[in-house]
N, C-alpha and C positions, 0 to 999 in steps of 0.2 A: 505491498501500500502505499505509494510513492509520497501522497497529501500527508502521511503521518511527520514526513522531515520536513515540511515549508511547503512541497507542489503543490499547486493550484487543486482543492480539493472538488472542485465543482463540473469540473469533466471526468471526472473516476464512474465505473460501475456504481451503482446505486445501492443495489441491493444487498449483495455480501459485504460491501463497506460498511455501511449503517448497523449488519447485524454483529460484526467486529467492533465499528466503533463501542457500539452500546456495550459489548462483551467485556472491551479496557476498562470503560469508565467503572463498568460495576467490580471491576478485579482491583481497580485503585482504590473504589471505595472502601472494599474488605481490606487491602493492605493496610488503609491508614486507619482505619478504628482499630484492627488486632496489633499492628506492631506498633512498638515503641515508637514516641518521638524523636526524631534527630535531636541531639543537643545545638541546641540557642545561642553560637557565638561564632563570633567573623574576626577576624584580625585585621587592623585597621592600624597602617602607620604613615600620619600624614608627611610630605615634602612638602612642604609649601614655599615656593618664590616670595618676592618681594609682591606686596599686593600693589594695587590701583591706589592712586593720590586719594583718599578721602572714604577710602573703602576697606578696611583691613578686616582681613580672611576673620569668618566667624569659627567657630567651634563651641564645644560643652563643657560646662564646667558643674558637677552637680546637677542642679536641677535649672541653669541657666541657657541660656544662647549668650555667649558672651564674644569678646574681641580676643585675641592670641595673649595682649596685655592684660587680659581678667578682667576689661569692662563688662557689665552687663549691658546688653543690645536690646532691645525691643523693636521688633520687627512691624509694620503697618503700612498696609494698603492697600492694594487692592489686584483682583484676578482680570485679567484681560485676553481674549479666546480671538486674537488677530490673527495667529498661525494656526489653528483649529481648524480641523474640515471635519466634517459631519454630513456623513450621507455622501449625495451626489450635491449636496448645495454648494454655491461658491463662499471663499474665506470673506467672513466680516471685513466691516469696515478696519483699514491698517489703524495701529496705534500710532502717532504722529508726535512731530518734535514739541507741537504746542501741546498736545495732552501731558507726554511727561514732565514739561518744564511747569505746568498748572499742577499737578501732582507735587512737585518740589515746594513749590511755594506754600504749598497748602499743608507741607510739613510730612507729607507721605514719602516713607523709605524703603518702598522695599513692593515690585508685581510679581504677583506671580502667573504666568505663563505656561498656558497649556499650550503643550506639541502634540504631535501625530504622526503615529507610531508607521501610520498608513501613505503618509506623505516622505516619511523619510526615508521609508524600504517600499517605493512603490509597486517593486520586482522582490521574487524572494532572494536576498544575498545583494542586491543592487542597492547601493545608498544615497541618497540627490544630494549631491555637494549643491546645487544650488537652494536646496531648503536648509539644510546649513547656514551657507552664508547669511541668509534672509535672517534665519535663528541671532548669528551673532552680530548683524549689525544693530537689532532691537535691541540685544542685552548691551551692548556699546552706547548705543543712544539712552539708555536708560543709566547708565554708568556717568556718561558724561554733567550726569543730573545728580549723583550722587545716591542713587537709589540701585537697591538690589535687584535679582531677580530668581525667583524660585521656579526651576522646570517642572513642570508636570507632565508627565506622560499617564496625557487623559486619558479615560476610557469610560466609556459609557455605550451602554447595551453593546458589549463587546466588539462592536467594531463597525467600518463604512459600510459594507455589504447591507448590514440592516439597517440603514438609516442613523445608526447610531456614531459616533468617534472610536478611532483605537485602532484596532488591528485591520491592516492591509486587508484588499478584498478578495486577497487569494487564498487568504485560513480562514476556514470554518471549517463546522462539521457538514460533509452532503447529506442530500434526503430528509432531512426533518425541516417539513414545512415552515414558511414566515408567516403563521396565519394572519389575517385580520379581520380583527371580530366587531360585530356592531356597536356603536352606543357608546366607543372609549375614545379616546384622544389621540392623539399621533403616540405625543409619547408613550402612555399604556400600552400601545399597541406594541410598540416595542419590547416595553418593560418586561410583559408577557407574553412574547413571541417563545414556542418554542424553540425554534432555529437558536433563537439567541441565547435561552437556557442552555439548552445542549452544546452551544459553541463555549460557552463558559464553565460547561462543569467538567468540560472535556481538557479545557484551560490547565483547569485547576487541578485536575487530577493527570493529566500525561506531560509529563516534564520535559519534553522534548519542546513541546511551545513554550513551556516559562525559559529554555534555552534561548528561544528564537527572540523571546522580548527582552530577555536579558543582552544577548546579544547587541540587538536594537541600542540600547541603555548604553553600552560603552562605545559605541559610535559617538554617541551626544560626549559622555563623560570625557572621552581622550580630548575632543573638541576641546573644553573649557577646564578642564586640567588646570591650568594655571594661573584660571581667571580668577579674581576675589570678588567681581562684581556679583560674582555667583552664588546666591548664600547657602543654595544647595539643592538637592533633588528630591522631590517627592515620589516614591516609589511607582505606585500605583493609587489610582483615583477610584475613590467608592468601594469598594470591592463589597462582594457581598456574597451570602454563601449558596441563594436558590439555583439548584434545587439541593443541594447537599446541606443535612443539621448544619446550624449555626454554630453548635460548642467542635463538633469534628471538623467543621471549616478553620475555623478561628484557631485551635490547638495542634492539628495535625496539618494544615495548608497552608494555612496563612501567614504564621508565624517562622517556618520554615521557609514559605519561598522568600521572607524578607530577610533572611540570615543568607539563604543563597546567592541572593540579588545583591548583599552589602560587599560579601566576598570575594565576587564577580566584579561589582565595578572597582573597588577598592583596588583590584590588581591593574588597573590604569589610571587610576584617580581616587588618593586616599582623603582629598583633600578638603573636599567641602562637608556640609551637614548630610545626612542620609534623614529624610523626612520618612515616619511610616505613620499610613490612617489607621483606624479602626475601622471597624464593620460600618457600611455603609446606612444601615438602620441606626441612625443618630438617639434615637431615645431607648435603643435597649444594650443592655452592657454588652462591650466586647469581651471574648475570652482572653486571656493575657498570659501569655510567654513568658517570662525575661529573655529579654536578647542583650545578651553581652559585646557591644562592639564601640567605639570609638564614635561619637558626633550623632548618637542616633535622637533624633526630635520627635516625639509622638503627636499626631493631628487626628482632629475629627472636624468634621462640616455642622454649623451650629445655625439648628433650623427649625426647634422648638416658637410651636405658635405661628409662624409663617409658611413651613412647609407640613410639620409634623405635627402630632397633637391636634390639641384642640387649636381654635384662633385667638389670638391673643387678646386679652383682657384689659392692660393696662396692670398684671398684678407681673412682678419679678421673679414668685416662685418659682414658674416651670422653666424660666430659664435658666435659673441661678442651681436646678435638680439636675439640669442638664452638662451645665459647666461642671458641677460637683462629681458628675459620674467620670466627665474626660480626665478631671484631675486626678481620679484616683488611680483610672485606666495609668495615666501616666506615669503617676509614683511606682504601678507596678513594672512597668514595662526594665528597669526605671528610664526615665529622659525628660526633659522641659514638653512642655507644652505650647503648642503652636495653630490656632486654629487656621485652616486652609482654606476654609470659605465660610462664611456669615454673611444674613442679607436677606433683604425685604422685599418683597413690590409695593414701590410707592404707593399705591392706589390702596392698600389694605386699610382696614381701619386701624388709627392708632399707629399706623406707619413709623412716622417721627418718633413716637413714643418708646419702641419697641426698639428700636436703634440707638438711640440716648440711654434705655438699659442694659443693652448687649455692650455699650464702649463703657460703662459706668461699672460692669462686672470685668470687663476687661483690666481694666484698671485694677480695680479691688485685688486681681489675682493676677500683675504686674505680667501679660500676656499680651503678645502679638498676635495680628490676625492679620488677611486679605478680606478682605469685600468682593463680597458679587456682586455687581462686579462695575469696572469702569463702562462697557459700551455694551447695552445692551437694548434690542429693541422691543422687547417684553415688558418693557417697565422696572426693571429693576437696576440698572445703570444710572450711572451721574450723567452718561451721553447714551442718543437713543441714535445711532447709526451719525450721519452727515447732520445730526440736527444740532442746536445749539448745547449749551452745558447746563443742565436743572441746578442754579447756581445755589439755589435755596438746601438740596439734598446736601451739594456739597460742603457746605455749611454747616447741617446735622453733623457729618460724618469727620468734620477739621477740627478738632479738638487737641488741645497742645498735650503731648506726652515728653515722660522724659526719654531718648533716643539713647545714649548711652552713658553710664554713669559708672565712677569708680567706685571702689569697695564695693559695701554691698546697698543694696536699696532694698530696701523694708517694705515701702508703702508708697503708693501715688494716686492722687485723685483728682477731680476737676469738675470742678461748679461754671456750669454754664451760665447759669446767671450774673453770680459774680465775676465771669471770666479771670478767675483764681484757679491756678496748676497748685500741687504742692507736694512735697513729696519726703521722705526722708532715708536718709544714707548715714551711713557709717562705714566707719574703719576703712576710708579713706586717705589719703597723703593728699598732705599741706599741698599746693599748687597745680594739683590733676582737675583734671577739666571735665565739667557735666556736658553734654549734648542736648539739648531741650526743640523738640520740633515744634515749633512757630508760626502758625500760618501768618500769612501774609495777612488776609486780613481781619486778623486779630487786634492788627495796630499794633503801636509801639510797645515793646514789654516795659514793667515796672517793678523792681527788684522791690520786696518788702523783706527779706532776710538781712542778715550781719552777715553771716557766716560764708557768703560767695560774693565776689564782683562779675563785673564782665569780662569778658576777656576780651571783648573788641566791642565795636559797632558792628550789631546784626550788618551782612551783606542785602542789600535789598533782592529780592526775590531768591534768596537762599531758603527761606522756610526751616530755619534755625536760628537758636540763639546758644552762642558757647559760653558756660560760667565755669570758674576759678576758685576751688576751695579752698579758702580762709582758715578751715577748721578739721577736723579729723569727724567730724559729723556735723549736720545741719539739718536742721528742719527749713527744708526748700521751699517759699513761697513767691509767686512770679506772678502780675497782674498786669491787661492791659488798660 
């Protein structure tokens, strides 16, 4: 069966191939239930060259993302799917220099960039240099504006052959119908398609398909191994177990998959963060197997009250419960926590309050996030196609925060009403620098603490304020 090794499957003999496929899947599921789980350990030895100006290399220190000098870093910004192929649709509106400049001015410091396996490897074993150049150009654009990029090999509904994103059209399980059921939206047609779920199950149960996936990742990693503007690699978007039972999926398939991927990528690039995601179903817990590897970050997507569960009524409790679960899982990995996606459609009732509550919770837990998303025609984005920027929504998301801090950052909060940012920093060296993300629309900064001073007059449009610590401990307060 040549298609098992990555050859296009849709032209093969269907009957015998489908039977063999189902037998392999059944045997694979039996094996992962009966056999002991492999050790979840990956050796990573960073070999980082000098960083780009203003974008130091990132690593994991304890439960925080830090620079290699030990400063705590908080990454907040947007997703943007400008280079993501979905089905046969054309690529979305490009991310422009104006977009990235506006992000910088408003104090954001990261873009999570979904990328396409289908465009990277349009034919088996053929990797598109043109696509890699486009990807590198977008990373360089963000770097010029001192914005990190998280590269996310994005998968939704297995691949482009079924109208989703991820796997190239030449990969899939043949002869399983891609049914279209009446009364369902296009998205739910894909989610429930037997063809989609058969291919997903085979991907998780058949190691050779995973080897193809990690081979594609190594092509990307080799391209960016020396680039500190890339914060890290989000290894797999929204994994889910259907039709495999969730507990078996997580403990026997998902975490060993991540360990294998980190080992594989680290052979060509041990220098970046490895971001691993929990189960797609955010309101249900992900079973965690500890993963011992350097620079691992845990991520989930926060949509309680926005997509998942009961609609948001203004009560923070469901949002906090989702945070508590994610933070608990991160602690079990163990790894810092970063939110790869969080968002709400603007037209939803109390959408602005939902966004403010999510940001307040991220402050409380000293966590970064990437908002879904910058450009979205469905009413989720700051921009909708080539239309004007939604300035009101951008203002809602543009709040000051501590971008990097020496010593130990203990707490942080922001009052939109008073336009006041506060943070507690201890164990810092006198003379060390605190970098505060300060939106241009926030206006001039006013210090309300004597334990710091301005390092210099903030550069117009820089989106940041640099402060010098005058004491080892400081209750820092800034207002506009």
